[in-house]
N, C-alpha and C positions, 0 to 999 in steps of 0.2 A: 570195512565189510565188507555194507550194504551197498557197493559198486560191486565188490566181488561176489555176492550172491543175485545180482542182477545177472551178469554175465554168466554166471553157471545156468541160472533162469530160461536167457536165451540160447545157451549153447543144449541144453533140452529139446528148445521149443525145436529149435532147427533140427536138433537128429530125427525126435519122433515124424515133423514134418514130411523129413529123408526117406522115413524104413513107409510110412503112409503111402510114399510114392510110388516106391520098387514095389510094394505086398501088389500093390492096384495096375502099375506099368510100367511100360519097355524103358528105354531110353532109347526111341524114335518117335515118329509123327502118324500117326492117322491121321488123313486129308479127306473127310467127306464132300464132296459134290451136289449139288441139290440145284433147285428149278423151283423160285417160286413164282408162283402164274395166280392171273387173278385179274379183279377190279376192282372199285371201290367197293361196289357190295361183298364181292367174297373172294377170298381169299387163301392161295393153295402151297402146300409145299410136297416136294416130288423129287425124292432118291436120284439120283444122277447115277455115281459110281463110286465105290472107296479105291483110293490111296494111299500106299507104305514108301512114308522116309525115311532114310536111315540115324535119324538123332532128333530129339524134342530141344528145342529150343528156349518152347514157352515157362509160362508157371510151376514151380516144382511145391510150393507150400498158399497158402487158405485158394485149395482148390477147390471146396464149396463155393467158394464169396466171391465178387466180383466185385470192383471199386466205384465203377458208375451202373446202371440199371444198363440202361443203353432202350432201342426199342423193339430188341429180342433178345431170346435169350437162349442157349445148345447147354443141355445138360446130361450128362453118363450118369447111369447108376450102373451099382451092378445088381447079373442078370437075379442072380439066385433072390437075394436082401432086399433089394430097392434101393440097397443105396449111395447115395447120391456121391461119386467120388470125383468129378469134375465139373466145372459150369464155369460156363463168358457170354455175357455179353455183347452186341453187336448192332448196327444200324443197317438199314440195307438203301438201294437208290428205288429196291422199289416201293419201298415206302414210301421214301420223302415222292413217291410217284403217284400213291396213290392220294396226295391232296390238290396233283391238280386237275383239271374239268374235264382232262384228256381220257382219266383212267371210268370219269362217267357213264362214258360210250362205248370203251373201248376197253380187248382183254390185253393184259401183256405179260410176256413171259422174263424171266431175268436168270441167268447167271450168280449161282456163290457158290463161297467156299472156305469151310474152316477147318481151321486145326483142331486135334485135341490130339495129346498123347497116348502111344499104342495104348490100349488096353491087352493085362495078358488072359483074361478069360472075359467069355462071352458077356456079355454087356447094351442092355435099353440107352440106345440115342432118343434124345426128346428136343424136336424145336421149336420153339412158339415163336409166330409174330404177335409183338401188340399193338393197340390203336393208337394214339392221341389220347387220349380217356385212361391209358395204360392198362387195359383190359386186351385179354389174349385173345385174339379172334381168329386163331387158325392156328393149329398142335397134333403134329405126324411124330409117330415115334416107331423106329424100325428098331431090329435085332440087329450085332453084330455079332461075328464069332472070327477072332484073330485069326486062324488056320483054314479063314475062306481061302480056297485056292484062288477067285477070281479078285482078290482083291492086289488088282496092279502094282508092279513095285518103280519107281520112279526114283532117282537123284541118284541112286548106287550107284552110276556108270555113269562119264558123259554130260557130266555138270559144269554147267557156261564156264567160263569165263567169271573169274570177280578179284578186288582189292580192295584189300582192309584198307579203311582210313582212320580208324583208330582198335584201339584194343583193350576191352577194359579193363578194370584194375582186375575183375572178377571173373574171368571169360564163364565161368561155369554157374555164377548167380547175377544177371546183370540180365538188361534190358537188349534186342537181339534188331538191330534198323537194317535192314535194304536200301540202298538206293538203284531202281532199275533205269534202266536208260530207251528211253519213246522217241523211238524217229531219226536217232540219230544210227548215219550211214558204218558200218566197222570201218570205213578212212574219220571219220567222226569222234571213235576212243576217245581220243585227249582232250576234247571238246566237254566229252560227258566227266570224262572224272575230274577236271578242271569244275566243270557247276557243280559236281556233288561237294567237292572240298570248301567251296563256295556257299553251297547251300550247308554243311554242319557247322561254317565256323557262323554263319547267320544264328542257327540255333543254338548255339552254345553261347551266342553276346545276350540271349535274356534269362533270366532267372526263373525260376531254379534250377533251368539246365545247368546254366553257370556253375554252378555249388555242388551241382549233382553228374558231371557233365564225365568222370569215372562209373557209374553205373553204366555206363552204352558203350555196344559195341557195333559199332559199326563197318560195315561193306557199300561197295558200288557193285552193282551186277550189271556187266558190260553184254549186253544184248543189242546185237545188229539188226538195225531195221533196212532193208531193199530200196524205200525210199526214203530222204529228209525233210523233215519237217511233218505237221498232222495234219488231221482230216478237219476242214472249213466249211460246212453243208450248205450255210448261206451263201461264200461265197463261190459253187458248185465243185469245188475241191476237194478229191479221196486220195488219200496217200496211202498207199499198201507200207504199211505198218509196224512193228511186232507184237503190237498192243489194241492196232486200231484204236485210238482213242481219236477224240473229236469236239470240237466245239458242236454249240448248237442244243448241250442237255437239253432235253423238257423245250426245245424253240429258247431258252436263255443263251446268246448271245458269246458270255463269257464265262459258261458253264461250260468245263475241260474235264473229259471225264475216259474213261473205258468200261464197254458193258462183258467184253473179254474176260474176268478171271479165271477161269483156268486154265487161258496163254499166259497169263501172270503169273502163276502157282508152277505153272511146267517148267517159264523160265526160270526159278530160281528153285526148283527141285534140288534137293545138295547140297544149298548153301545156308548158312547161319541165320535163319531171319523167322521173325514174328513179325514185327511192322515193318509196312514198306512204304516212300516216299519215290510215286514214279514223276523223272524231268524228267520234260517233253519238249525237247528242240525247237522251238516256236519262239515268234517275238511276243505272237499277239498276245494281248490279257486275260485271263482264266486258270480255274483250276477248281478243286474242288476236296473236302475231304469229307470220311466215312469212318465214324469209330469199328475197330477193330474189323476194317479191309482194307484202305488205300487214301495215302493223301497224295494228289496229285498236280500239279505245279509245272507252267510254262517257263522255261529256262534264261529268256535272253530278254526281256522286258526290264524295264528299270528296274520294275517293281517288286524283282523274283525275292529277293530276302525275305520282306515283310508276307510275302503270300503264300512260300511256299512254311513261312511261319506259323503262319497265319493255319492254314491247312492242315496242321500237325496238331494244331491247339485239340483239332474237330477228328483227326483220325487217331488220335493217342491216346487224346482227355476226357473225351467225348462234351467235349465245352460247347457251348450253341454259340453262335453269331449275337451281336448285341446291337445289331444295325435295325434299322425298317425304311422302308423308303415309300412315299404315299403311291405313287406307281407301279409299287411290288408286294401290297399289305397281303399275305399270304396268315389266315385265320391257323396257324398252325398248330398253335398251345387252347383249348378254352380256360375262362380263364379261372372256373370254377374247380380246375386241377392243378396240384401245385409238379412243373415239370422236372424231368429225372434230373437235367442237366443244372451243372455245378453255382452257374454264373447266370443265371435267368431264375427270374418267380412271378409267378401271377398275384403273390400275396396269400396265396390257397394254405401253406405250409411255410410260410416265412421262419419261421421258428426254427426250421432242421437246413437251412441256406444259411447267408450270412448276417443273420440281425445279431452274433455275436462279435462282428468286428465292427459295431454302428455305433460312434459316438454318441454318450449322453444326450440325448435332445434333441435328436437327428430328427429330421417332422418324414415323418414313412405315408404318401411321397414324398420326396428330395425336388426343389428346386433346384433347379439349373441357373446358372450365370455367376458374377462374379463374387468367390466368397463359397461356392460350393464343395462340402464336405469333400476330403479324394475317394472315400466309402459313403453310398447312401445307399438312396432307391430313384432311379432315374428310368423313368416310363419313357416307351419305347426300344424296344429286343428283341429276337426271335422271329424276322419279319412282319413284326404288326406293329405301330405305330398308339396304341390304346392297349391297357387289358397286362401289357407282360409290361418286365421291370431291370433294371442290368446294375449292375452294386461301381459302375463310375459316370462318368461325362465321359473317359473315353479309354478306346482300352486296342490293344492287341487283338481284340477279337470284333473289334466294333470298326476300324481306318487303318488308313497306311500310314499315317499322322504319329500315330501314339508310339512310339520308341517301346512300348515292352505292355510287356500282361499285367491287367491291377494287380491289387492284392488277392481279391476272389480269388481272380482267375490262376496266379498263381500255386495258393492253396490249396486248389484245384488239382495239379499239373501236383505239385509236388506229392501230394497222396496216394497218386497214380504209379509216380513212381515209387514208394516207399512199400504199397505193395505188392509192386513185383519184385523188390528188392533185398527189405529189411531183412 
């Protein structure tokens, strides 16, 4: 009887969520293009343009909630009542750039693209950027009227070719993931498809992706480039590729990214996607992952499998890097503020992190060495050698040697998957 009651409550909850979504939104996507600009002292958000795509592939439940806070949020409110009807979190390259010395003396602009369900009626859309103290430093609100004739319709025709690699158990209630080709010519598309299959295999070798594999729908977008490979500014190599990716982002040799997010989403218009993994046709080591933006990884280095999974930990689940190097000590996390990422802590509010997973009498901080517990509080994480702590001696979010995510990262990933699909 108890099981029957729980099932009925679950069905009622699903029905209520569906009714709420259908009341406020149509089954299509509003793509919002912005420019974030400024420097370390002042940041601004500017609306670029609005786009409409045929279907909505994001969440239809938990509409006003986010699984992780991110470094910014986009909030949609009903224009008449002010009620929050949709919310999502994000991080951006712009905000990361603000932590570098260049941002103290130079002003720059960065493209950003966000997807929200298409509202049925007029809404107010707010974009908020937060600093590393989790304070709102810039906010912009604008009105969107669905009948606006200047909302560009894209993806209704001339959709780029793509191949389905995996169908979810329930394609109407799942996580839609798209692999995108970057630096593959038309003749190299079979190589890309093979690389995407390799990345898929690697991802689902890791828990909890392995146990929850049926909740993912996966496609491979065959976007051709004029030239093979990617740009390497340090070597004076500039390639003509679909997404204009390049190494040396922020002058870091291994940081491989694209700044052309509008091109990325234009390529995907009309396809079933929400989360994105860009595979780059290069043997050089590098990659990057940005929460609810994209994961980008080199496809032909021996460490490809490890890197693409690591970067998906960033872009999908909001996991932080758990490493720190003396030569690259970056003070991204104030020690009196608890980071929003689930797998690092400054101990400012450790009770809301993984304290519940510690064995009794585990010292905090926890010394490394022989006999160190599987879950502890180990110093050195988030690019800081001191003051920021990680939950395990090693993890997929710390090194390429560890073959799996630690227990805390696994829990963080599982919570995000269940948030989208439960």
